[in-house]
HTML snippet that shows the backbone in 3Dmol.js (N, CA, C, O; Angstrom):
<script src="https://3Dmol.org/build/3Dmol-min.js"></script>
<div id="view" style="width:600px;height:400px;position:relative"></div>
<script>
const pdb = `
ATOM      1  N   MET A   1     115.129 103.614  76.205  1.00  0.00           N
ATOM      2  CA  MET A   1     114.235 102.455  76.397  1.00  0.00           C
ATOM      3  C   MET A   1     113.095 102.281  75.253  1.00  0.00           C
ATOM      4  O   MET A   1     112.656 103.320  74.761  1.00  0.00           O
ATOM      5  N   THR A   2     112.672 101.247  74.875  1.00  0.00           N
ATOM      6  CA  THR A   2     111.806 100.798  73.775  1.00  0.00           C
ATOM      7  C   THR A   2     110.543 100.866  74.251  1.00  0.00           C
ATOM      8  O   THR A   2     110.397 100.360  75.364  1.00  0.00           O
ATOM      9  N   THR A   3     109.478 101.394  73.686  1.00  0.00           N
ATOM     10  CA  THR A   3     108.098 101.245  74.052  1.00  0.00           C
ATOM     11  C   THR A   3     107.507 100.012  73.409  1.00  0.00           C
ATOM     12  O   THR A   3     107.675  99.912  72.194  1.00  0.00           O
ATOM     13  N   LEU A   4     106.892  99.130  73.987  1.00  0.00           N
ATOM     14  CA  LEU A   4     106.281  98.071  73.486  1.00  0.00           C
ATOM     15  C   LEU A   4     104.949  98.095  73.063  1.00  0.00           C
ATOM     16  O   LEU A   4     104.153  98.457  73.929  1.00  0.00           O
ATOM     17  N   ALA A   5     104.434  97.774  71.839  1.00  0.00           N
ATOM     18  CA  ALA A   5     103.141  97.725  71.453  1.00  0.00           C
ATOM     19  C   ALA A   5     102.395  96.436  71.963  1.00  0.00           C
ATOM     20  O   ALA A   5     102.212  95.445  71.255  1.00  0.00           O
ATOM     21  N   ILE A   6     102.044  96.540  73.078  1.00  0.00           N
ATOM     22  CA  ILE A   6     101.582  95.279  73.858  1.00  0.00           C
ATOM     23  C   ILE A   6     100.273  94.813  73.126  1.00  0.00           C
ATOM     24  O   ILE A   6     100.076  93.616  72.916  1.00  0.00           O
ATOM     25  N   GLU A   7      99.359  95.811  72.732  1.00  0.00           N
ATOM     26  CA  GLU A   7      98.043  95.450  71.986  1.00  0.00           C
ATOM     27  C   GLU A   7      98.251  94.679  70.860  1.00  0.00           C
ATOM     28  O   GLU A   7      97.405  93.860  70.502  1.00  0.00           O
ATOM     29  N   THR A   8      99.466  94.884  70.159  1.00  0.00           N
ATOM     30  CA  THR A   8      99.569  94.006  68.890  1.00  0.00           C
ATOM     31  C   THR A   8     100.295  92.853  68.875  1.00  0.00           C
ATOM     32  O   THR A   8     100.477  92.242  67.822  1.00  0.00           O
ATOM     33  N   MET A   9     100.807  92.420  70.101  1.00  0.00           N
ATOM     34  CA  MET A   9     101.646  91.302  70.487  1.00  0.00           C
ATOM     35  C   MET A   9     100.882  90.181  70.419  1.00  0.00           C
ATOM     36  O   MET A   9      99.696  90.309  70.722  1.00  0.00           O
ATOM     37  N   THR A  10     101.396  88.808  70.000  1.00  0.00           N
ATOM     38  CA  THR A  10     100.862  88.022  70.103  1.00  0.00           C
ATOM     39  C   THR A  10     100.795  87.312  71.789  1.00  0.00           C
ATOM     40  O   THR A  10     101.471  87.781  72.705  1.00  0.00           O
ATOM     41  N   THR A  11     100.137  86.476  71.910  1.00  0.00           N
ATOM     42  CA  THR A  11     100.362  85.773  73.295  1.00  0.00           C
ATOM     43  C   THR A  11     101.960  85.238  73.500  1.00  0.00           C
ATOM     44  O   THR A  11     102.651  85.533  74.475  1.00  0.00           O
ATOM     45  N   ALA A  12     102.386  84.401  72.388  1.00  0.00           N
ATOM     46  CA  ALA A  12     103.691  84.032  72.614  1.00  0.00           C
ATOM     47  C   ALA A  12     104.720  85.342  72.797  1.00  0.00           C
ATOM     48  O   ALA A  12     105.607  85.402  73.649  1.00  0.00           O
ATOM     49  N   GLU A  13     104.449  86.238  71.941  1.00  0.00           N
ATOM     50  CA  GLU A  13     105.490  87.387  72.460  1.00  0.00           C
ATOM     51  C   GLU A  13     105.536  88.061  73.728  1.00  0.00           C
ATOM     52  O   GLU A  13     106.500  88.466  74.377  1.00  0.00           O
ATOM     53  N   LYS A  14     104.228  88.103  73.963  1.00  0.00           N
ATOM     54  CA  LYS A  14     104.067  88.503  75.492  1.00  0.00           C
ATOM     55  C   LYS A  14     104.545  87.834  76.423  1.00  0.00           C
ATOM     56  O   LYS A  14     105.082  88.387  77.383  1.00  0.00           O
ATOM     57  N   LEU A  15     104.443  86.584  76.319  1.00  0.00           N
ATOM     58  CA  LEU A  15     105.221  85.778  77.349  1.00  0.00           C
ATOM     59  C   LEU A  15     106.449  85.700  77.228  1.00  0.00           C
ATOM     60  O   LEU A  15     107.081  85.357  78.227  1.00  0.00           O
ATOM     61  N   PHE A  16     107.097  85.959  76.110  1.00  0.00           N
ATOM     62  CA  PHE A  16     108.444  85.958  75.913  1.00  0.00           C
ATOM     63  C   PHE A  16     109.065  87.423  76.508  1.00  0.00           C
ATOM     64  O   PHE A  16     110.166  87.555  77.043  1.00  0.00           O
ATOM     65  N   ALA A  17     108.010  88.535  76.257  1.00  0.00           N
ATOM     66  CA  ALA A  17     108.533  89.712  76.785  1.00  0.00           C
ATOM     67  C   ALA A  17     108.562  89.486  78.507  1.00  0.00           C
ATOM     68  O   ALA A  17     109.542  89.794  79.184  1.00  0.00           O
ATOM     69  N   MET A  18     107.493  88.982  78.987  1.00  0.00           N
ATOM     70  CA  MET A  18     107.523  88.645  80.528  1.00  0.00           C
ATOM     71  C   MET A  18     108.718  87.758  80.913  1.00  0.00           C
ATOM     72  O   MET A  18     109.359  88.050  81.923  1.00  0.00           O
ATOM     73  N   GLU A  19     109.033  86.766  80.221  1.00  0.00           N
ATOM     74  CA  GLU A  19     110.124  86.048  80.739  1.00  0.00           C
ATOM     75  C   GLU A  19     111.498  86.760  80.682  1.00  0.00           C
ATOM     76  O   GLU A  19     112.428  86.425  81.416  1.00  0.00           O
ATOM     77  N   GLN A  20     111.589  87.887  79.657  1.00  0.00           N
ATOM     78  CA  GLN A  20     112.947  88.403  79.605  1.00  0.00           C
ATOM     79  C   GLN A  20     112.935  89.578  80.709  1.00  0.00           C
ATOM     80  O   GLN A  20     113.975  89.922  81.271  1.00  0.00           O
ATOM     81  N   LEU A  21     111.606  90.204  80.995  1.00  0.00           N
ATOM     82  CA  LEU A  21     111.655  90.981  82.241  1.00  0.00           C
ATOM     83  C   LEU A  21     111.811  90.311  83.481  1.00  0.00           C
ATOM     84  O   LEU A  21     112.523  90.864  84.319  1.00  0.00           O
ATOM     85  N   TRP A  22     111.264  89.188  83.769  1.00  0.00           N
ATOM     86  CA  TRP A  22     111.514  88.525  84.911  1.00  0.00           C
ATOM     87  C   TRP A  22     113.118  87.898  85.063  1.00  0.00           C
ATOM     88  O   TRP A  22     113.609  87.670  86.168  1.00  0.00           O
ATOM     89  N   ASP A  23     113.689  87.711  84.047  1.00  0.00           N
ATOM     90  CA  ASP A  23     115.034  87.239  84.054  1.00  0.00           C
ATOM     91  C   ASP A  23     116.018  88.328  84.473  1.00  0.00           C
ATOM     92  O   ASP A  23     117.001  88.209  85.204  1.00  0.00           O
ATOM     93  N   SER A  24     115.575  89.350  83.893  1.00  0.00           N
ATOM     94  CA  SER A  24     116.469  90.751  84.288  1.00  0.00           C
ATOM     95  C   SER A  24     116.193  90.940  85.680  1.00  0.00           C
ATOM     96  O   SER A  24     117.219  91.188  86.313  1.00  0.00           O
ATOM     97  N   PHE A  25     115.025  90.901  86.445  1.00  0.00           N
ATOM     98  CA  PHE A  25     114.801  91.006  87.782  1.00  0.00           C
ATOM     99  C   PHE A  25     115.793  90.058  88.478  1.00  0.00           C
ATOM    100  O   PHE A  25     116.677  90.546  89.181  1.00  0.00           O
ATOM    101  N   CYS A  26     115.700  88.841  88.332  1.00  0.00           N
ATOM    102  CA  CYS A  26     116.477  87.754  88.721  1.00  0.00           C
ATOM    103  C   CYS A  26     118.032  87.945  88.667  1.00  0.00           C
ATOM    104  O   CYS A  26     118.719  87.455  89.563  1.00  0.00           O
ATOM    105  N   HIS A  27     118.576  88.613  87.686  1.00  0.00           N
ATOM    106  CA  HIS A  27     119.892  88.756  87.693  1.00  0.00           C
ATOM    107  C   HIS A  27     120.546  90.301  88.196  1.00  0.00           C
ATOM    108  O   HIS A  27     121.738  90.607  88.181  1.00  0.00           O
ATOM    109  N   GLN A  28     119.534  91.052  88.584  1.00  0.00           N
ATOM    110  CA  GLN A  28     120.016  92.393  88.815  1.00  0.00           C
ATOM    111  C   GLN A  28     120.642  92.344  90.312  1.00  0.00           C
ATOM    112  O   GLN A  28     120.250  91.556  91.173  1.00  0.00           O
ATOM    113  N   ALA A  29     121.655  93.286  90.493  1.00  0.00           N
ATOM    114  CA  ALA A  29     122.675  93.175  91.823  1.00  0.00           C
ATOM    115  C   ALA A  29     121.718  93.792  93.038  1.00  0.00           C
ATOM    116  O   ALA A  29     121.832  93.396  94.198  1.00  0.00           O
ATOM    117  N   GLU A  30     120.954  94.604  92.713  1.00  0.00           N
ATOM    118  CA  GLU A  30     120.337  95.221  93.769  1.00  0.00           C
ATOM    119  C   GLU A  30     119.207  94.467  94.425  1.00  0.00           C
ATOM    120  O   GLU A  30     118.362  94.081  93.618  1.00  0.00           O
ATOM    121  N   PRO A  31     118.976  94.155  95.712  1.00  0.00           N
ATOM    122  CA  PRO A  31     117.835  93.674  96.159  1.00  0.00           C
ATOM    123  C   PRO A  31     116.483  94.651  96.049  1.00  0.00           C
ATOM    124  O   PRO A  31     116.436  95.879  96.116  1.00  0.00           O
ATOM    125  N   MET A  32     115.467  93.751  95.871  1.00  0.00           N
ATOM    126  CA  MET A  32     114.098  94.443  95.853  1.00  0.00           C
ATOM    127  C   MET A  32     113.423  94.477  97.056  1.00  0.00           C
ATOM    128  O   MET A  32     113.462  93.453  97.738  1.00  0.00           O
ATOM    129  N   GLN A  33     112.859  95.363  97.434  1.00  0.00           N
ATOM    130  CA  GLN A  33     112.019  95.349  98.659  1.00  0.00           C
ATOM    131  C   GLN A  33     110.561  95.325  98.186  1.00  0.00           C
ATOM    132  O   GLN A  33     110.149  96.035  97.268  1.00  0.00           O
ATOM    133  N   SER A  34     109.836  94.485  98.855  1.00  0.00           N
ATOM    134  CA  SER A  34     108.333  94.351  98.735  1.00  0.00           C
ATOM    135  C   SER A  34     107.768  95.452  99.279  1.00  0.00           C
ATOM    136  O   SER A  34     108.188  95.981 100.308  1.00  0.00           O
ATOM    137  N   PRO A  35     106.631  95.915  98.508  1.00  0.00           N
ATOM    138  CA  PRO A  35     105.848  97.127  99.276  1.00  0.00           C
ATOM    139  C   PRO A  35     105.263  96.652 100.411  1.00  0.00           C
ATOM    140  O   PRO A  35     105.002  95.469 100.628  1.00  0.00           O
ATOM    141  N   GLU A  36     105.029  97.701 101.236  1.00  0.00           N
ATOM    142  CA  GLU A  36     104.164  97.603 102.605  1.00  0.00           C
ATOM    143  C   GLU A  36     102.728  96.837 102.315  1.00  0.00           C
ATOM    144  O   GLU A  36     102.249  96.133 103.203  1.00  0.00           O
ATOM    145  N   TRP A  37     102.068  96.991 101.073  1.00  0.00           N
ATOM    146  CA  TRP A  37     100.790  96.544 101.090  1.00  0.00           C
ATOM    147  C   TRP A  37     101.157  94.974 101.053  1.00  0.00           C
ATOM    148  O   TRP A  37     100.264  94.311 101.582  1.00  0.00           O
ATOM    149  N   HIS A  38     102.070  94.319 100.641  1.00  0.00           N
ATOM    150  CA  HIS A  38     102.473  93.015 100.600  1.00  0.00           C
ATOM    151  C   HIS A  38     102.410  92.390 101.934  1.00  0.00           C
ATOM    152  O   HIS A  38     101.741  91.384 102.172  1.00  0.00           O
ATOM    153  N   ARG A  39     103.111  93.006 102.774  1.00  0.00           N
ATOM    154  CA  ARG A  39     103.108  92.491 104.218  1.00  0.00           C
ATOM    155  C   ARG A  39     101.762  92.558 104.814  1.00  0.00           C
ATOM    156  O   ARG A  39     101.336  91.613 105.478  1.00  0.00           O
ATOM    157  N   ASP A  40     101.114  93.558 104.624  1.00  0.00           N
ATOM    158  CA  ASP A  40      99.592  93.863 105.015  1.00  0.00           C
ATOM    159  C   ASP A  40      98.733  92.570 104.413  1.00  0.00           C
ATOM    160  O   ASP A  40      98.048  91.861 105.150  1.00  0.00           O
ATOM    161  N   ILE A  41      98.832  92.398 103.274  1.00  0.00           N
ATOM    162  CA  ILE A  41      98.056  91.246 102.745  1.00  0.00           C
ATOM    163  C   ILE A  41      98.300  89.846 103.391  1.00  0.00           C
ATOM    164  O   ILE A  41      97.446  89.022 103.717  1.00  0.00           O
ATOM    165  N   LEU A  42      99.653  89.762 103.502  1.00  0.00           N
ATOM    166  CA  LEU A  42     100.147  88.377 104.057  1.00  0.00           C
ATOM    167  C   LEU A  42      99.800  88.322 105.592  1.00  0.00           C
ATOM    168  O   LEU A  42      99.537  87.257 106.152  1.00  0.00           O
ATOM    169  N   ARG A  43      99.816  89.542 106.235  1.00  0.00           N
ATOM    170  CA  ARG A  43      99.384  89.404 107.571  1.00  0.00           C
ATOM    171  C   ARG A  43      98.079  89.098 107.875  1.00  0.00           C
ATOM    172  O   ARG A  43      97.840  88.406 108.865  1.00  0.00           O
ATOM    173  N   VAL A  44      97.020  89.599 107.024  1.00  0.00           N
ATOM    174  CA  VAL A  44      95.661  89.128 106.843  1.00  0.00           C
ATOM    175  C   VAL A  44      95.494  87.862 106.817  1.00  0.00           C
ATOM    176  O   VAL A  44      94.821  87.229 107.631  1.00  0.00           O
ATOM    177  N   ARG A  45      96.192  87.336 105.727  1.00  0.00           N
ATOM    178  CA  ARG A  45      95.907  85.991 105.354  1.00  0.00           C
ATOM    179  C   ARG A  45      96.412  84.974 106.316  1.00  0.00           C
ATOM    180  O   ARG A  45      95.868  83.871 106.371  1.00  0.00           O
ATOM    181  N   GLU A  46      97.606  85.337 107.217  1.00  0.00           N
ATOM    182  CA  GLU A  46      98.125  84.519 108.024  1.00  0.00           C
ATOM    183  C   GLU A  46      97.055  84.310 109.296  1.00  0.00           C
ATOM    184  O   GLU A  46      96.793  83.264 109.889  1.00  0.00           O
ATOM    185  N   GLU A  47      96.556  85.583 109.503  1.00  0.00           N
ATOM    186  CA  GLU A  47      95.403  85.509 110.585  1.00  0.00           C
ATOM    187  C   GLU A  47      94.081  84.736 110.178  1.00  0.00           C
ATOM    188  O   GLU A  47      93.362  84.122 110.966  1.00  0.00           O
ATOM    189  N   HIS A  48      93.911  84.850 109.021  1.00  0.00           N
ATOM    190  CA  HIS A  48      92.658  83.998 108.618  1.00  0.00           C
ATOM    191  C   HIS A  48      93.196  82.650 108.530  1.00  0.00           C
ATOM    192  O   HIS A  48      92.332  81.852 108.895  1.00  0.00           O
ATOM    193  N   ALA A  49      94.112  82.166 108.243  1.00  0.00           N
ATOM    194  CA  ALA A  49      94.732  80.652 108.160  1.00  0.00           C
ATOM    195  C   ALA A  49      94.880  80.214 109.710  1.00  0.00           C
ATOM    196  O   ALA A  49      94.823  79.015 109.983  1.00  0.00           O
ATOM    197  N   GLN A  50      95.049  81.070 110.613  1.00  0.00           N
ATOM    198  CA  GLN A  50      95.295  80.749 112.032  1.00  0.00           C
ATOM    199  C   GLN A  50      93.733  80.398 112.659  1.00  0.00           C
ATOM    200  O   GLN A  50      93.501  79.455 113.416  1.00  0.00           O
ATOM    201  N   TYR A  51      92.802  81.304 112.201  1.00  0.00           N
ATOM    202  CA  TYR A  51      91.596  81.169 112.709  1.00  0.00           C
ATOM    203  C   TYR A  51      90.414  80.315 112.053  1.00  0.00           C
ATOM    204  O   TYR A  51      89.332  80.020 112.561  1.00  0.00           O
ATOM    205  N   ASN A  52      90.890  80.013 110.840  1.00  0.00           N
ATOM    206  CA  ASN A  52      90.088  79.143 109.896  1.00  0.00           C
ATOM    207  C   ASN A  52      90.863  78.177 109.141  1.00  0.00           C
ATOM    208  O   ASN A  52      90.880  78.149 107.910  1.00  0.00           O
ATOM    209  N   PRO A  53      91.617  77.246 110.031  1.00  0.00           N
ATOM    210  CA  PRO A  53      92.660  76.168 109.346  1.00  0.00           C
ATOM    211  C   PRO A  53      91.840  75.140 108.456  1.00  0.00           C
ATOM    212  O   PRO A  53      92.464  74.549 107.575  1.00  0.00           O
ATOM    213  N   SER A  54      90.513  74.889 108.621  1.00  0.00           N
ATOM    214  CA  SER A  54      89.662  73.925 107.826  1.00  0.00           C
ATOM    215  C   SER A  54      89.427  74.718 106.303  1.00  0.00           C
ATOM    216  O   SER A  54      88.842  74.104 105.411  1.00  0.00           O
ATOM    217  N   GLY A  55      89.820  75.823 106.121  1.00  0.00           N
ATOM    218  CA  GLY A  55      89.493  76.566 104.836  1.00  0.00           C
ATOM    219  C   GLY A  55      90.602  76.292 103.889  1.00  0.00           C
ATOM    220  O   GLY A  55      90.555  76.889 102.814  1.00  0.00           O
ATOM    221  N   PHE A  56      91.667  75.426 104.131  1.00  0.00           N
ATOM    222  CA  PHE A  56      92.871  75.166 103.409  1.00  0.00           C
ATOM    223  C   PHE A  56      92.976  73.549 103.143  1.00  0.00           C
ATOM    224  O   PHE A  56      92.663  72.743 104.020  1.00  0.00           O
ATOM    225  N   SER A  57      93.426  73.173 101.902  1.00  0.00           N
ATOM    226  CA  SER A  57      93.734  71.964 101.893  1.00  0.00           C
ATOM    227  C   SER A  57      95.316  71.661 101.061  1.00  0.00           C
ATOM    228  O   SER A  57      95.926  72.454 100.344  1.00  0.00           O
ATOM    229  N   ASP A  58      95.623  70.550 101.357  1.00  0.00           N
ATOM    230  CA  ASP A  58      97.117  70.405 100.496  1.00  0.00           C
ATOM    231  C   ASP A  58      97.051  70.582  99.148  1.00  0.00           C
ATOM    232  O   ASP A  58      96.002  70.737  98.522  1.00  0.00           O
ATOM    233  N   TRP A  59      98.247  70.562  98.645  1.00  0.00           N
ATOM    234  CA  TRP A  59      98.264  70.674  97.042  1.00  0.00           C
ATOM    235  C   TRP A  59      97.757  69.320  96.539  1.00  0.00           C
ATOM    236  O   TRP A  59      96.910  69.441  95.654  1.00  0.00           O
ATOM    237  N   ALA A  60      98.001  68.308  96.811  1.00  0.00           N
ATOM    238  CA  ALA A  60      97.324  67.025  96.152  1.00  0.00           C
ATOM    239  C   ALA A  60      95.933  67.206  96.204  1.00  0.00           C
ATOM    240  O   ALA A  60      95.368  67.072  95.119  1.00  0.00           O
ATOM    241  N   GLU A  61      95.031  67.547  97.442  1.00  0.00           N
ATOM    242  CA  GLU A  61      93.702  67.574  97.305  1.00  0.00           C
ATOM    243  C   GLU A  61      93.141  68.629  96.410  1.00  0.00           C
ATOM    244  O   GLU A  61      92.169  68.431  95.682  1.00  0.00           O
ATOM    245  N   ALA A  62      93.825  69.816  96.496  1.00  0.00           N
ATOM    246  CA  ALA A  62      93.559  70.993  95.663  1.00  0.00           C
ATOM    247  C   ALA A  62      93.463  70.764  94.242  1.00  0.00           C
ATOM    248  O   ALA A  62      92.549  71.154  93.515  1.00  0.00           O
ATOM    249  N   LYS A  63      94.783  69.903  93.807  1.00  0.00           N
ATOM    250  CA  LYS A  63      94.815  69.604  92.335  1.00  0.00           C
ATOM    251  C   LYS A  63      93.602  68.803  92.015  1.00  0.00           C
ATOM    252  O   LYS A  63      92.793  69.087  91.132  1.00  0.00           O
ATOM    253  N   LYS A  64      93.551  67.838  92.766  1.00  0.00           N
ATOM    254  CA  LYS A  64      92.389  66.726  92.304  1.00  0.00           C
ATOM    255  C   LYS A  64      91.357  67.405  92.334  1.00  0.00           C
ATOM    256  O   LYS A  64      90.777  67.295  91.254  1.00  0.00           O
ATOM    257  N   ARG A  65      90.824  68.063  93.037  1.00  0.00           N
ATOM    258  CA  ARG A  65      89.483  69.005  93.010  1.00  0.00           C
ATOM    259  C   ARG A  65      89.475  69.902  91.820  1.00  0.00           C
ATOM    260  O   ARG A  65      88.385  70.132  91.296  1.00  0.00           O
ATOM    261  N   ILE A  66      90.579  70.450  91.318  1.00  0.00           N
ATOM    262  CA  ILE A  66      90.577  71.299  90.277  1.00  0.00           C
ATOM    263  C   ILE A  66      90.443  70.480  89.001  1.00  0.00           C
ATOM    264  O   ILE A  66      89.663  70.798  88.104  1.00  0.00           O
ATOM    265  N   GLN A  67      91.265  69.371  88.955  1.00  0.00           N
ATOM    266  CA  GLN A  67      90.962  68.260  87.891  1.00  0.00           C
ATOM    267  C   GLN A  67      89.583  67.601  87.778  1.00  0.00           C
ATOM    268  O   GLN A  67      89.088  67.199  86.725  1.00  0.00           O
ATOM    269  N   ASP A  68      89.122  67.551  88.783  1.00  0.00           N
ATOM    270  CA  ASP A  68      87.701  66.891  88.804  1.00  0.00           C
ATOM    271  C   ASP A  68      86.791  68.130  88.192  1.00  0.00           C
ATOM    272  O   ASP A  68      86.035  67.870  87.256  1.00  0.00           O
ATOM    273  N   GLN A  69      86.848  69.265  88.633  1.00  0.00           N
ATOM    274  CA  GLN A  69      85.832  70.497  87.986  1.00  0.00           C
ATOM    275  C   GLN A  69      86.019  70.591  86.631  1.00  0.00           C
ATOM    276  O   GLN A  69      85.058  70.928  85.938  1.00  0.00           O
ATOM    277  N   LEU A  70      87.274  70.312  86.035  1.00  0.00           N
ATOM    278  CA  LEU A  70      87.634  70.715  84.642  1.00  0.00           C
ATOM    279  C   LEU A  70      87.192  69.247  83.745  1.00  0.00           C
ATOM    280  O   LEU A  70      87.360  69.180  82.527  1.00  0.00           O
ATOM    281  N   SER A  71      86.663  68.221  84.486  1.00  0.00           N
ATOM    282  CA  SER A  71      86.389  66.872  83.649  1.00  0.00           C
ATOM    283  C   SER A  71      84.992  66.828  83.818  1.00  0.00           C
ATOM    284  O   SER A  71      84.338  65.913  83.317  1.00  0.00           O
TER     285      SER A  71
END
`;
const viewer = $3Dmol.createViewer("view");
viewer.addModel(pdb, "pdb");
viewer.setStyle({}, {cartoon: {color: "spectrum"}});
viewer.zoomTo();
viewer.render();
</script>
């Protein structure tokens, strides 16, 4: 296995390396298990969404809000 000098890589090189890693994950034969802490976080967020539905907006509204903040 080759060690990458991440600190010396350009942004484009880092993105390319990430794409290569992600592609290798997508094509590997064995299924990946999410760690338990993922389930814990999702459970907390689901409970929050259930008890605070007004804290969310649909994608179109969120996108417009972000665009408005950037302009």
